[in-house]
N, C-alpha and C positions, 0 to 999 in steps of 0.2 A: 173642074178635076184635074183636067190636063196641061190646068194654067201652073193649081197648086205644085203639080208633079215636074213640069219643066224647071218651077223658080228652086226648087230643093234639087233637082239633079243640078242647074246651075250654080248654085249657091255652096254645094258641095266639091265641081271641080274647082272653084275660086279657093277654097281653102287650102284644098291641093295642091294646087299650083304654088300657090302664096308659101305652104311649109315648103315645098320642094326652094325655091329662090333663098328660105330664109337656109335651110340646111345648106344651101350648096354656099352660101357664105360663111359658115360657124368656122373657125379658123381652126387647121390642123391641131391633132395634139402635140405639147413641142415634150422632148426628150427630157427624162426626168435629170436632174440638176443633180452634179456628185460634188458635194460639199465634201469638206476635209473633216477626216472622222479622227478622235481622237486613240493613239494606239498606245495600249498597256502593259505590252511585251516585255519594254525595256526598261519600265520607269514613266517618270513624269518627264512632259515636255515633248512627247512622241510623235509626231502625226502619221498618217498614211498618204503619201504622196499619189494623189486622185489619180484612180486607174490602175492604178500596181499596188503590189503588196508589200514593197517597201517602205518601212519609216523612215522619217526624217526629225531631226533635231536641231537648231539653232542656238548658240551662245555665244560668249565671249563675254569681254568686259569694257570699259571705259577709265583707262587711270592717267592719275597727273603726282608725277614725283616732280618736288625738290630738293636739290644735295647740296647739305653743305661743306668747304672745303675739299673739293674734288671735282677734275676733269671731265670725268665720266660718269657716265648713271649709275652708280651706285658699285663700283669694282674698285673704288678705295685710288688714290694717289701713289704711285708705286714707282710710274718712272716717266719720262717726256716732260712734258710743261706742267701738270700734276709735282710730279715729285722735284720740280724746278725748286721749289718754295719761292719763288718770287713773286714781279708785278705779270708773269704771265699765269700764273696758279689762279683759276675763278674760285671767288668765293662762295660762290653759286653754280650750279648747272641745273636745267630747268626740261623735266619732256613730260611729253603729251601722247597717251597712246591706245590706241582704240584695236581692240582683240576679235575676232571673227572667225567661228570655229563652225564646223558643220560635221554630225554624225549620222550615217545612214548605215541601215542594217534592216536583211531579208531573212529570214527563217528558211533554211530550204533542208533538203533530205540530208545532207552531212553536217548540217550544225549552221547559226548562224553567219552569213555574209556580213562585213561591216567595212565601210571605206570612212575615214577619220583626218578633216584638213582644217588646218591651225594657222594663219596670217596674222600677222600684226601692219600696223601702220603707223609711225610715229613721226612727232616733230622734237628732235632736242636741242637746245641750245648745246654751241659748242666752244673751240676756242682761237685766242689769236697767236701769232708764230712771227720769226721777223719776216720782213719782209726783203724785197731784191733788192732793195736800196740801203744803208744803215740808215739805224732811229727811223724806221718804218717797221709796220707789220700789217699783216694778212689774217683775213679769219677765214679759221678751218683752212690752214694752209697743207695744200698736198702736197704726199712725198718726202715727210719729215718724219721725224720717230716720233713726234707727237699727231696719232694716227688721228684724224677728224672723226667724231661722230658721224657727220651728213654732210658732207665734203663733193660737192657737183664743181659744174666745168665754171671756172675763174676764181673760186673759193668762196662760192657764197653757200649758204647752211639751206638744206631741204628738205623736204619729208622722204622718210625710208620705207620700202616696205620688204617684210621679211615672211619665208614661209620657214614656220616651225615643226610641225608634224604633215605630211601624207602619204600615209600608210593603209592595208589592207590587210585585214584578218579574215583567215579561212581556215577550218580543218587543223587548229591549232596551229598554225603559221601568221606570223607578223611579215609583210612584206612594205619596204617604202620608209620615210624618217618618221622615224620614233625616238624616245629619250631609251638610252641604250640598256642592255640587258644586267647591264655591272650595276647600274646605278639604284639606291635603294627606293622607296616608292615617292620620301620626301625630295629627293636628288640632291639639291643645293641646298634645303632649307629646311632643317632640323627643328628650328624655330625663329626662322628669322626673315626678312627680304635683302638683306645684303646678299650681293653676288658673289663675291669674293672670298666665300670661306676657302680654304685648304685643308686636309684632312678626308679626300674622298673625289671620286668620282660624279661629274653630274648631267652632261649631253641635253642640258634642259629646253634649250632649241632644239632637238633630234638631230637623228645619226642616220643617213641610210646602214639599213640592213638587210637580212633574211636570217629571220629565226623561227624555231619549231619551241614550242611550250608544252610541257608533256604533262597534266593535269594528274592526280596520283588518289584524289579524295583528302578530306578533312584540311584542305587548306594546304596542301603539300603540292610543288609542282619544281621542272626542272626545265631552265631555258638555255639552250644552244643556238649561238649566235654566229653570224659572221658579218660583221661592220666593217665599214667606210671607216680607214682609219685618216687620211689627208685634212677632213675640216677642221678635228675638235681632239684628235690623239697624238698628234704631231708637236713636240716639244720641243723637236732643233737636233737637229745632228750635224756639229759643229767641227769646219774644215777648220785647223788652229794654224794652217799655213796661208790664209787668206786676210786681209783685214777687214774685219768685219764692221758693220755699220747695224746702228741701230740699239736697243736693248742687252742685244743679245753682243753684241760688237764687242767687248772686251773680251770673250771667247772665242774669235773667227766668224767665219763665215758659215751661212746656213747651206748645208751642199745635198739637199736631196735629190735622189734620183726618183722615174716613175715609179708610181704604183704600180707594186707585184706581189703583195697577200693580204689581205683584209685582215682586222682583229678579229681573234677566234677569242670568244667569250660564254661561258657556265655559268651559270647563277641557281642553286638551289634555295628556294624559298619555302619554307614555313610561316602560312599566313591564319590567324586564328582568334577567339576573339580576345584572349587575355594581351596580343600583340602580336610582334612577328619575328622572325631570326632570319638573316641569310646571310650565304655564303656564295661569293662573287669572285671569281679567276678571270685573268685575260690573260694572250699572249699576243703579243705586239711585236713585228718585223722592224728592226732597220735597215732601212736598202738607200746607202749614201750610192753617189754620182761618181764622182773621176775625184784624183789630189790635186789636177791641173786641169787646161780647158780642154783637152782632148782626149781620146781612148787612150793614145799612147800614155799619155802617164799613168795610166792603173787605176785602180779602186782598193778601198779597202772590201773586206766578203761581207755580208750578212751578218746580222748579230740578232738573235729572236730572244726581246725583253718580259716580262710578266709584269702581273699586281696581283694581289692576292689582296681581301676585305673579308670583315665579317661587321654583320650589324645586327642591333636589336633596338624593338620597339617596344615596351612597356606601357597600356594604357591603362586609364582607371584606376591611377595608384591612388590610396588613400588620403591625400592631400586635398582632394576635391573631384565632382565627375567631370570628366573630361582630359583631367590632366595627365600629358605625356611626360613620358623621358626616349629621346631617340640619341641615338650615340653608333660610331662605327668608328673603323681603325681599317687604316690599309698599309700594304708594304709596297712597294715596286722597286724593280732595276730594269732599269731600259724603258722605263715605259712608265713617265714624269706624269702626263697627263690625269692618271687613273688616282693621283693624290693632288697635286696642285693644279687641281681641273681647269677648264678651257674656259672660263670667264670669270678666273682670276688672276690677275697682276704679277702674283708674287711669285713667279717663276720669272721673271726678266724686272726687277728690284733694283734700280740707281736714281736714288735719295740721298738731297742734297739736306742738309742742317748749319748750324750754327755750331760756331768750334772755339775751344779756349787756347787749342795750343799756339804758341808763339812762330810767326812767320805766314801761319797757314789763313789761306781767305777765306774759307769756309770748310767743312766737313763734306764726306760723301761717303755711301754706303752701297756694298754691292751684294744683292745676292741672286745667284742665273742658276736656271734649272734646266738645260737642255736633255733627250735621252743619252746624247752618246758623245765623246770627242773623239777623234785623230789627227794624228797629222800625217804627213808625205812620206809614203811606204810603210807606213800604220796602223795596225788595226781600230776599230772602234772600241772605245773603252765606256762601258755602262757605270749612267749614273744611279744611285741608289737613294731611294726616298723613304719614309718611313710618316705615319701621323695618325690622326684623331680628331676626331668634332664630334658636337655633339650640346645638346639641347635639353633645358626642363619649362615645360609650357603649364601657365599654371588659371586656372579659369577663375575669377571672384567673382562672376556672376554670369548670366548669358549674354551679360552686351561686354563685358570688359578682363581682357586676358593679356596676360604679361610673362615673356621670357626671356632666359638669361641663358648664353650660348658662349661657344667658346670653341676655340680649333689650335692646331699646332701643326706640324710639320717640318721634318729635318731633313737636309739635301746634304749625301755625302760621295767623296769623286775619293777614287780608290787612289797608290801610291803614285801608279804609270799617270795618273790624269793630273794629277797636279805637278807632277815634274812638266810634263808639258805646259802648264798655264804658266806656272811660277818660276820654271829656268832652272839655272844653276844653282844650288843652296838656298831653293828657297824662296830666292830674293827679288824674284818678279824680274828681273833682267834677263832680259833673251828666249822667257817663255811668251804665248802672247798675249799676258797682262801685262808683261812690259811693255810690248809692240806697243802697247794703247797707250801710254806710261812716259817711257820713254828712259832712259836711263839715268836722269837725273832723280828718281825716288829714292827716299831711304823709307824703305818697310823694315820695320825689324816681325812681321809676320808672313808670309804670304801663303795663305789657305781659303779655296774655294767653299770651302762647306758653311752652310748656315743654319738658321734656321727661323721659321718665323712661329710664333703668338701670335693670336686672338682672340677678344675679348668682347661681348656687346649685351644689349639689352633691348628689347622691343614691347611697347605695350599698345596693343589695339583696340580699337572700341567701335561697336559693330550698334549704331544705334536704333536701325532697322532693320530688315533682313535684308543679305546682298548688298551690304552698303559699310564699306571701314574704313575708318581713318587711322593711321597710325606712325608712330615716330620708333626709328630704331637705329642707336648710337656702335658704334662698334671703332674700336681701338686695334692696332697694329703693331707688333714691335719686331726689329728686324734685330736678328741677333749673328752679327757675321764676324769671321775671323780674319780677314786684313786687320792690320795696327800699323801705324806709321804714318809717312804722307806720302804723295806722289803729286806727278806737277801731270795734271790732268787738259787735254789738250783744248778742252771749251767746248759749246757747242754755241753757235749761234744761231740756231735753232728758238733755243728757250733763254737766250741772254746770256749765258754764262762763258765766263770768260776763262782764255787758256792762266790757269797760275798754280801756288802750290793749294792741296787741300789732305786735311787730316782724315783718314780712315777712320772710321765709327762706329758703332750702332745706330739706327734710326726709328723715328717713332712716327707717326700718323691716327689723324681719327676722322669719323667722315660720319656727319648725319643725315638720314634719308627720311623725309616726311611723306607721306602718300595717299591718296583719296582714292577709292577704288569702288565702281560700281558695276557690281555681276551681273548677268542676264541670261 
């Protein structure tokens, strides 16, 4: 009996010891894994950043453009090598681009705190220009009027990085780089991909600003903004007493002083199911430096310019589901970029063409639109512009749509400015235009006023969601008011000789083919 009892007690002890050893070998319980969770508060694509109450969304697109008859990425052949219309003018320009944006949002007791960042990574083909030796060329010439898209040391094309948007939104405030509050929701694109439409402000690549937006309900809002003017809304304060260079050269030299006042913008918007109405206003300070090299030469007083814009969008019109009409009109005085917007080259139009005038080598057309001009001892003379642009977009079916669009802008100089530019008797001799062309001109009309007219059409095919192929054709007409002939000094950078040129209207066109995958 004692033997049996001893065996039982030993077995229990052995099992207990074994169990303890096994328990000691068990792993410590792992911390729960924090999986990424969907955030449904702000729409599809948002996720909670693990361990936080902040939601994040990544997005962007990959785009490929091929453009016919232009040296730029779809802003038109208005000047430089593109406007030369010779062997320096590209038959095509090519661009590949990746866009990346990061959107974060956090709910707080003051409302949603949002940050938004958008950057582009691009590779764009560029232009050839005259080299250091006669009869030689260089790719992407640095420091010429044919400003390169992608110039790097040694004149070799390279990829570029651009920051479009970088802003914070909190309690009605927008702080950072965003589209101007003056712009419409469609910015530069009422129904097009072409970047160079006149007839309204754009800043599609963003402008530094401090904005407060008040929401009144029922889609009504009012935005009040101070925005940086130096990047996109300075069209030029031209000192006619100094020989200029580049596209604005016929009208003296750019003579900006340091930034002293931001542009002040107000925008009232009504956004409802039927469409949108918007009224925008901008005040723009023109702050010039000195008449000459030092403070002793004096300076013109500042002059404030302004711009006003009305815009209307009508949705779901009877021609078909999703069809839209977008239209806007703008008037500016000393604030030209709010009409001839930052991506348009139509404010510095120097374009060559053929001629039938006896004794003339070729024809040339000038269309130049700064904010103001002045001479030594004189005051700034503000330039007036007005214009319209718009588009009708028709959806044939869920996969195809076609738009027809157009734009027009008029540029006017006052009588004092015309006297500065054209000189005695309006001949161009003695004025800034006469300095450029010399005294051997034979002008029958010297008038810097001009207009730009544009018309185009675009067709898009979206075979699957977020993949779109488009073709966009744009025609541009310059209607300028100079007449007669001039002795143009020539431009070695674009192969133009010093010769007699007739002054006449000019026409150009461009075709943009695009493939874009949004994600």
